[in-house]
N, C-alpha and C positions, 0 to 999 in steps of 0.2 A: 185833298190835292193841294200841293203847295202853291198853285196858281190861283186858287180860290181866295177871295178876300174874306177874311175872318174878322167880323166886327163885334166887339164886346161892348153892349151898352145896357144901362139900367133902363129897360123899356118894355112895354107890354107886348106879349106874344101876338103873332099874327094868327087869327082864326078864320078871318074872312076879309076881303078886300073889296072896295068899291070905287066910285069915281073920285077925282081929285077934289080937295078941299082947301080952304083958305091957307095962305102962307103961315108957317110957324115961326116962333121965335126959339130962343135957347135959354129958357129960365133956370132959376135955381130951384131944385125940387128935393123932396125928402126921399132918401134912399133907405129901404128897410134893410137893416142889418141883422136883426134877430126878430123871429116871430114864432112864439111857442103858443100853439093852438090846443095841444094835447088831444087832438083828434085820433092820433095813431099811437104815438110814443109819449114817454114822460118828458121828453125834451131836455134832459139834463137836470131836472129838478129832484130834490130829495129833502128829507127831514134835516134840521140842523143837529139832531142827536139820533142815535139808532132806535131810540124808544118811540120816536115820532114817525107815524106811517102816513104816506101820501097814497091816495087811491083816486084813479080816473073814474069820474061818475057820468055815465051817459045821461044826456039831457039835463044835466045839473050845472052846466056851465053858463057863460053869458049868451044870451039870445038862444037859449035851450040847446047849445051845443054841449060837447063833452068838456068838463072842467076838472079841476084838481082839488080834492078835498084833503084837508090836513087834520089829523086826529092823533090823540095820544099826548098832548101837550100838558106838561105839568108846571110850566113857568111861562111868564110873558116874555122871556128871552128866547123861548122856543118858537120855531116856525118853519118855513120852507126856504130853501136856498139853491142857487144855481151859479156855477162859474162860467163866465162867457169870455174867458181870456183868449180863446182861439179866434174870436170875431171882432174884438174891440182893441183899440189902441190908445195909447197916452197922446195927449195933445189934440185930441179931436172932440169936438162938442157934440155930444149925443143927447137926444130926447128919449126919455124913458117913460113908458106907461103900462098900466095893467089894470084889469078889472078884479074887484073884490067883492065878496059877499058874506055877511054874518047875519045869523039868526036875530041877534041882539044888537043894540046900539053899542058901538065899539070905535076906537081910534086905531086905524091902521098905520103902520110904518114901514115904509120901504127904504132900505139903505144900500149903499155901494161900498164894498171894500176892495181896496187896491194896495199893492206892495211896491216899494221902491226897489228898482233892480240892483242898485249899488249898496244901499244901507239896510235892505230887508225891513225897513220901517213900515208898519202897517197903519193905514189911514182908512176909517170908516166915516162916510158922510151920509147924512139924510137927504134923500132925494125928494121925499114927500112924506108928510104926516098929516092925516085928515080924519075928522070925526065922521063916521059913516052911520046912517040910520039903518036899524035892523030890518032885514027882509028885503032890502033894495040894493041893486048893483051900484057900485060907485067906481070912478076911475081915479087912480093914483098917477100923478104925472110929475116929471121933474126933467130938468136939463142940467148936465154937468160936464166939465172937461177936465179929465184927470191930467195930472202933469205928464210930460214926455218921460220915457225911460221908466215906466211903471207897468205892472201886470197884474194878473188875477182876475179883477173886475167881477167880483162875486156879489150877486143881488140877493138880498135876504128880506123876507116879509114876515112881519110879527103883528101882534096887536096887544092891546092893554088887558085882556083877559086870557083865560086858558081854554075857552070854548073852541069847538071846532070851527073852521071857516073854509070858504072855497075861493079860488082865484082862477083866472083865465086871461087869455089873449094878452100875453106879455110881448111887448114891442120895443125895439130899440131902433131908432132911425137917426140919420145924420144928413146934413145938407150936402148936395152935390149939384154941379152945374152939368146940364145936358150937353154944354158945348165941349165937354172934354171927351165925349165918346169918340173912341178912335180904334184903329186896329190893334188887337192884342196878340201876343205870341201864342202859338198853340202849345199848351202844357203837355207835351209827351215825355215820358221817361221810362224807367226800368219796366213798370207794369204793362206798358204798351209794347216794349221791345219783346218781352217774353209771354205776350198775351196768348199765343198758341201753344205754350209749353207748360207753364206753372204760375201761380200766383207769386208776387213779389211783397213780402211783408216787412213791417218794422214794428216798433214798441212806442207807446206813449205812457207817460207816468204823470203824477200829480203836478210836477213842475213844467214838463214839456208841453202839457196839453194847454198851458197858458201862454205858449210862445208862437206868435203869428208867423215868425220866419220859418220855424219847424213845420208848422201848418202847410206852408208852401211846398216843403219837401215831400210831405205825406201825400198831398193831392197830386203832385207831379209824378212821384215814383212808385207808389204803393197802392195796391188794392185789397190789402189785408192788414189788419192791426190787431195787436196783442197788448194787454196791459203788462207793465213790468212787474208790479206788485199788488195792483188794486183789485184784482180778482182772486188773490191767494186767500187761504182759509183765515188768517188773522185779520184780513181787511173786510171780509163777507159775513163770518159767523157773529151772531149777536148773543152775547152772553145772558143779558138780562131777559128773562122770560122764556128762554129755550127749555124744553123738556126732552127726555129721552126718545120720545116718539114725534116731536115737532121741534126741530132746530130752527130757530129763527135766523133769517139771512137779511142782509142789506147790500144793495148795489150803489150805495151813496158815494162811495170813493171812485167808482168807475163810471158814475152817471154822465159826467161831461164827455168822456170818451166814447161811451155808447151813443151819446147824442150826436157826436161828430161823425161817427161811423153811419148813423141813420141818416143824417142830412146830406152825406156825400156819397151814399151807396157804396161804402167800403165794408167788406167782410171783416167778421170779427172772430178771433180765436181765443177760446178759453184757456186760462192757465192759472191754477191747477187745482184739483179737488182733494187728492190725497197726497200729502208730503210730510216728511219727518220735520222738515224746517218751516218756519213762519205759520206753524199751527199751534194755538195757545195750549198749554199744558192742561188748563181747566177743561179743555174740550174732552179730555180722557178721564176726568175725575168725577167722582159722585157728587151730585148736585151742582156740577159745573163750577166747582169751588176748588181753588188751588190748595186749600188746607186739607181736603178730604183724600180718601184712597182712590186707586184706580178702578174703573168700572171692569166688569168681566166682557168676554168677547161677545156674549149674546147682546148685552146692552149697546156695546160699541157698533155691533151690526145695525141695530135700530137707529142710532144716532147717525152713522155714515149714510144709510139709506135716506133717512129724512133730509139730511144736509144736501145730498145730491139732488133729491127730488124737488126740494124747495129752490135750490139755485136755478135749475132749469125752468122751473115754474116762474121764478122772478124775471128771467129773460123774456119768456113767452108772454108774460103779462105787461111788463113795463116797456119792452122794446120789440114788439112783434115784427117790425119791419126790418130788424137787423138780421143779416145773414150769418147765424151762428154755425159756421161751416165746419169747425173742428174744435176738439177740446183735448187737453192733456189730463187724462183721468188720474194716473199716477205718475209721480215725478221722483226721479233719483232714488229708486228703491234699493238698487244694488250698490253695495259698499265695495270699494276698490280693494280694501284689505282682506276681504273674504270672498272675492269673486270667483276664486278656484275651488270654492267649498260652500256653494249655495248662495253667497252674497248677503247674508244677514247683517244689518247694521247693529252696532253696539246699543246698549241700553243703560250706560253708566252715566248718563247726563240727562238734563231736562231742557225743554224748549229747543231741541235740536242741536244743543251745544256739542261740539266734538263729532258731529256726525250721528248723534244718538237718535233713536227712533222710538217714540211713544207708542207707535203702532205695533213695532215688535214687542214691546214691553207688554202690551195688552194681550196680543195674539199668540206670543211665543215664536212665531215664524212669519212667513210672508203670505200666509193664506188670505189675508185682507185684500190682496191685489185682485184675486179673481172676483171676489165679492164686489169690490168697487166697480170693476168693469161690467158685472152683472146689473148692478143698479143703474149705472150710466147708460147702458143699452136700453134698459126699460124706460127711462124718463128723458133721455135726449130726444130733440126734435128730429123729424125725418131729414136725412141729408147731412146731419152733423156726424163726422167721422171721429172715431175715438182713438187716441194714440197713447203709447207709453213713451216718456220722454227722459233722457239721461245724458250726462256729461261723460268725458272719457270713454265714449262709446265705441271708439276705434281700437281701444287697448284689447289685446287678444283674449285674455281671461275674462274681462268684463263683458266684452262683446258675446262671448260663447255663453256665459251665464245669463245675459239678458235674452239671448235667443232661446235657450233651452228651457229656462224657468219661467218665462213670461210670454215672449212673443208666439213661439210655436203653439203651446198648449192653448192660449186665449184665442189664437187665430182659428185654430182648429174647432174650437167651440163657437166661432161666430161672435165673439165679444170684442175683438180688437181689429182695427183697420190698418194701423201702421205704427212706424217707429218714428219718434221725433229725435233727431240728431242735434244735440245742442250746439256743437261745433264751435267751442271756445278754444281756439288753436293760434299757433304763431306761424310765422312765415316760412318755416323749414319746408323743404321740398322733397328730399330723399333721406331714407335710412335714419330716421330720428322720430322722437315721440311726436305724435300728431302730425307727421309730415304729409305733404299732399298725397304721396304714394300710398301710405298707410290708411289715410282718411277715405280716399275714393275706393279703396279695396273693401273698406268696411261697409261703405254705402251699397256696393255691389253685393256684398254678403247678406245684407238685410234685404235687399231687393230680391235676392234669390229664393226667399221664403215665400214669395207671391204676394207680399204686403206693400203698402204705400210707404213711401219715406218722405219725410218733410225735414228740411234743414231749418231748424226753429230758432236758434240763438246765435247766429253767425256773427263773430268778430275775430279778426286776425291781427293779432298783436305784433308790434315790431320790437317789443321787449326793451323799451328804453333806449332804442337806437341800434340794437344788436343786428337787426335787419334793416335792409333799405326800403325805401319807397317803392322801388322797381320790384323787389322781391314780393312785397305785399301785393302789388298789382298782378303780378304773375300768378299768385296763388288764388286770389278773388276770381281771376278769369278762369282759371283751371276748374274751379269748382262749378261755377255757372255753366262753363262749356260742357262739362261732364253731364250735368243735369239736363241740358238740351240733348246731348247725344243720346242719353238714355231714354228720353221721351220720344224720339223720332225714329229709333231703330232698335233692333234686337228684341229679345223676349221680355223686357220690362218696359215696354211702351206705355207712356202715360202714367207711370208709377211714381214719379217725383212731383208732387202736387204742390209744394211751396218751397221757396227759398227766402228765409226771413232774416234780416240784419238786426242785430240786437242793440239798437240806438241810432238816433237821427244824426249825430254828429260826434266828433272827438271829445267835446266838451261835456257831453252827456252819455257817458259810457261807465259801466261799473268796473271796467278794467282800463280806466284812463291812464293810470300810472302803474309802473312796476314795483317790487319791494324796495327798491332804492329811491323812490320817488320820482323817477324819470318818466316822461310821457311815452305811452305806447302807441298813440295815433292809430287805434285799431279799425276805425270805421271808414265809410265811403266819402263823408264830407268832413272838412276840417272845422275848427271851432268857429269860423266865420261863415258857416253854411255854404262854402265853396266846394264842389266836386273836386275829388283828388284823382291822381293818376289811375288808381284802381277803378274808380267809377268810369273814367274814359276808356279803360281797357275792356270793362264789361260791355259797355254800349257799342263796342266794335264786333261783338260776336254775331249779331243778327243784322244783315244788311237793312238799311233804313226802309227800303222798298217792302220788306217783309214784316215790318212792325204791324202790330194790330191795334186794337182798341181794348186796353186792359180794364177799362171800367165795366165792360160786358163780358168779363171772364166767367165762364160757367162751370169750372171745376175740372179735375185731372182726367179729362178724356184723352184718347190718343190724338196726336196731332192731325188737325183736319186739312183738306186742301184749301189753298187760297181761293177765295171766290171773287168773281169780278165785281166791280162796282156798278152803280146804275147806269153808267155809260157803256158798260161792257168792258171796261179796262181792268187789267190785272196790275198794271203799274203805270205811273206817269212821271217821268224824270224832267223836271222843269229848271233845275239848277239855280233856284233862287238862294243864293248864299252858300250852296253846297254842291259838291260833285255827284251827289245822289248815288254813291257807290260805284260810280264809274272810275276806271283807272287807265293809265296809259299802257299801250302795247309797245314792247321794244323800248325805244329810247324816249317815246313821246311822254309829255307831261300834260296833265289836266288840271284845270282850275276853274272855278266859277268867276265869271267876268261880267261886269255891267256895261261893257263897251257897246254891245248890241245884243238884241233879243228878239225872237219871233213873237213870244208871249211873255208878258210880265216884264221884269227889269233886267234879267241875267240869262246867260247862256253858258255852255261849257266850252272853253278855250283850249284847243288842242295844239300844242307847240313842241319844238325840240325834236322833230321827226327826222330820222336819217334814212328811212326807207318808206316806200309807199305803204307797206302793211303796218307801219307804226301809226296806230290810230287810238280810238277810245274804245274800251271794252266794258261789258256789263255782264254778270253772272245771272243766269236765268234760274229761278227757283223750280225744281221738279214738282213741288206742291202745287204749282199753277200750270206748268207747261209739261205735258205728258208726251213722250215719244210716240209717233205714229198718229197724232192728231194734228189738225190744221188750226192756225192762229193768225190773227191780223197784227202787222208790225209796221210802225211808222217812225221816221227820224227826220228832222229838218235841219238842213246844213246850209253853210255859207262860207265863202272865203273873200278876202279883200285884196290880196296881193298875188302876183303871178300872172299867168296867161289869161287871156279873155274868157276861156272855158277850161273846165276840168271835169274828169270822169270820177264819180264817186261810187263806192260800193258799200252797201249794207249786207253784212256777211254773218253767218253762223259758223262758229267752231264747236265741235263736238267730238267725243271719242265713240268708236263703234264697238261692237260686241268683242272684238279681238284687242281692244286697247289701242288702236290705231287712230290717230288724230285726223280728222276730216274737215273740209271747209266747203260750205255750200252758200251760194248767192241768195239773199232774200230779195234785194232790189238793187238796181243799177240806174243812174241818171247822169246826164251831162249837165253840169252846173254853170251858170254864167256868173262871172266875177261880180261880187257886190249884191247879189240876189239870194234870198232865201228859196230852198228848193226842196221838195218833199221826196224822200225815199221811202216807198210804201209798198206792202204787198198785203191784201186783205185775206188771202187764202194760202199762207205758207205752210207746208206740211213738214213737221219735224221727223227726220228719219226714225224709223221704228225701233232701232237699236242704239239710240243716241244716249249718251250720258255726259255729265260734266259740260253742260251747254253754256256757251257764251255767245252774245251778239256784239258786233263792233262795226264801227264806221272806219273806212279807209279810202285811199285814192287809188287810181289805176296805176299811176307812174309817178306823180309828183311827190314832193316832200314839203309842200307849202302848209303853213298853219291854217287851221280852219275853226269854224264855230259849229256846235251842235245844240239843237234845243228840241223840246217837246218830243222825247223818245218815249213811246207808248207801245205796250203789248196788250192786246185785247182778244176778245172772242172772235172766232173766224167769221169773216164777212162784215166786220164792224168798219165802217167807213170813218176815217179820222181826217178831219180837215186840215189842210195844208195851205200854203200861200196860193194866192191866185196866180194864174198863168200871166206872163208879161202882156200888158195891154197894146195891141197893135193898131188900135183905132187912131188914125192920123188927127181926128178932130174930137178929142175927148170932151166930155162935158165940163165946161169951165167952172161949174159949181162943184164938181167932184174934187175936193182938195185933200181927201184922204181915202185910204182903203178900208176904213173902219165900217163893219156892218153890224156891230152890236155895241150897246152903250158901255162906256168905260168911266172910270173915276167915280164910282157909285159911293155916295155918302149917306149916312143915317143921322137923323136928329130925332130928339124925343121931346114931346111936350107934357109935362106933369099936370098942367092945368086942364088939358083936354083929354089926356091919356091916349095920345096918338103918336104914330110913327111917320116921319116924312122921308122919302127916299128922293135924292137928287142925282143927276148923272150928266156926263158931257154929251154934246150933240153928235149925232151920226149924220154925216152928210146925205141929203136927199132922203131922209127918213119921211115916210108917209104916216106911220103910227108907231106908237110904242105899246108893248104889252107886258103885263105882270103875270107871273106864274109862282105858285107855291108848291113845295114838295111835301105832300101829305099822304100818310098811309101808303107809302111806297110808290107813289105816282105823282108826276107833275100835273097839277091842276090849274088851269087857266082862270085867272080872276077877271081880267079886263084886256081887251085888245083894241080899245077905242081911244087911247090917250093921243092927242094930236101930235104930229110930228114937230110942231113948234113949241110944245110943252116939255119941260125937262125936270119935272118933279112930280111926285105922287104922294098922297096923304091918305092914311087909313081911316076908318071910321073913329068916333069917339069911344072911350071907355072899353078898350079891349082887355082881354083877360090874361093875366100873367101865367107862366107855367113852364113851356118847354123851349127847345131851340127849333128854328125853322130855316129852310133854305128859300131864298127869294131870288128868282131870275127875272132880269129885265131884258127883253128883246126888242129889236127894231125890225120894221118892215120896209124894205128898200126895193124899189122897182118890182113891187108886187110879191116879194119873197121874204119870208121871215127867216132871220139867222138864229135858229133855235140852239144849234149845237154850240156856238160860242157863248151864247147867254147862259147856258146851263154850266158850261165849263168855268164861267166867271160868276157864278151864283154868290150871293152874300148870305153868310150864315149869322142869323140874329138870335142872340141868346139872352133870355130873361135871367137876371141874378138878383 
């Protein structure tokens, strides 16, 4: 809810609360930035060379936990490494520590590598070098501040012999004052807008994974990530030690990206297993040697199966908590030049040059495709869908070849789940190559096969300025809108499961410039990580009130009904800095105003009215509000100019079965000038044949400007608190200086010394007691009701456990009555980071 205070603090989570404790200060404390415990995943660590293996050892770590064992070293320069560029910044003093163990006496060395953003100069500093006694755990520690405008921050651990060793509990901390804990913006983005429709993805690579600004874009907008190059065959197949029946693989180049997905609950998309490009030629040669001849198809079958098996096993072993939800099994098999005749790629080149394919060279045809999908289906984890992926997929001949030779036969055999549309296109709209018209028609053509469709590599080029910013915005919006429309209606419901942009910003795009070297500006963010017109157009597709929680996306199901929250509300428009999808009716204009408010700091100001029906209107979602059912509606209104009283109406507009527009009153009240008044109906029945439903606030006859606040739609029978009736008592209590019945201005402080949280709040007049409640396991649970009315703070017990987010409500008891509703509406969300 927009009126809830969202407090972001580095503090310990609430698990239980007791009575008040001594007053706290705001000390400087150590904030944990990185903690690699290896209890579940490999946490971004890998060997410094593909010949070095890292293995998680149960009960082999520090304090008998799980630790990371390093084997296969042939040089003292070999060891374990991990880049922490997504988490660390230049110009910040960090403390580094880790636990190490060797069976023999040895000297361990922990180093930090960083790179200058402007000069690309690489610097390696030693954080700690320590002689360690064999058989005993020791701690390596060091503190260092890398210069500003640097990146990478790769940690490397080695020692002075080549024996195996174990390490554990890698920590990076930085000093931070608890006094800076303050309200933080709620980071909603594209993943939340389309949470009920499809995932919104993007890519990371070896450079962008070290960019903290890009990290912010990923966390805000995306709930799916794919590697640009780091999971392709040339990045994952290990030449040394591979055999025909056991192809060695490595996830070292994608380790930091998988670690980022694991730590932030972001789904991961694999790309790709079988491709003519970026697959080493030696993979197809006898003895894995470029100087030898090509193997036969039987041997290649063995290699392909082993590679696919070992890749899926590596994900399962090293990053079991990562949701590997989709994989491109085969990529770009069909050749444009032969698409009208089977689509075979040429074989007159090596290493994929000029579109040549060693796969075709070995097999003589495209029969390897079905084998690849057969192996992938055999070894992929449950829930991982398998896709064919290609470019120019909208072109008629290529599209038909893809359908007839790959999609239809493999889907009929249960081997393929969907089509990946790469979607590298320009801004053209009609009757041209890759136009909006042609592209969306191709999407529908693939959907007609009964398979899923994923938009996998979307970038829309302006072709060096040939197309305008507006044309780009129109095309981006058209594609996202079509995917929404597909998923919520028609025979393809829920079949578009991903829309993925191919790059975080214009400075990180493979099509950043055209052939003449002019910028294409193909993505949603500019080079300074600022959203462009296209981004803003996309965010207008779904009303704010219908955005969901993209971090909890559970995959391409049909669009589900909107569920009420814990208060029974389907929506709550509070107008804090936004019009919350309200618009003016007729000549009326609407804007968020901080002149007056019933709750919070702002309300909706409605002005420019030329007729009584010119008011403020809001469209109801049919996913929440069903014709023929009853609901509770409330709106709070106020006006400050005009007659002493005015009559206001809360009205519904809808179309009936014949298409005729109808109007019915939800509630009507006479409002006194200068006073907030509630328009409410707890059991309003929507007509059974209603469609295109809107609710709006209007007056009976005047054209005065007015304010609206706290517009709520809820489950039938839900009582929604409004302003108190005018006090007619001629002798009001002189101590009653305010109408507040719940604590406000709630603040949070944290003590690192005692690991406690302190809550403080402003006084409620005539409060007898204050109470604390925490929202746990789906219920509000009272922790204490005995805080004295003269006490305006509460402190938790010592040594609370970090972990999750909690809602904390603080209520007041006035004249024997607890104001629970307002306390819950203004609950504080406390998050551990």
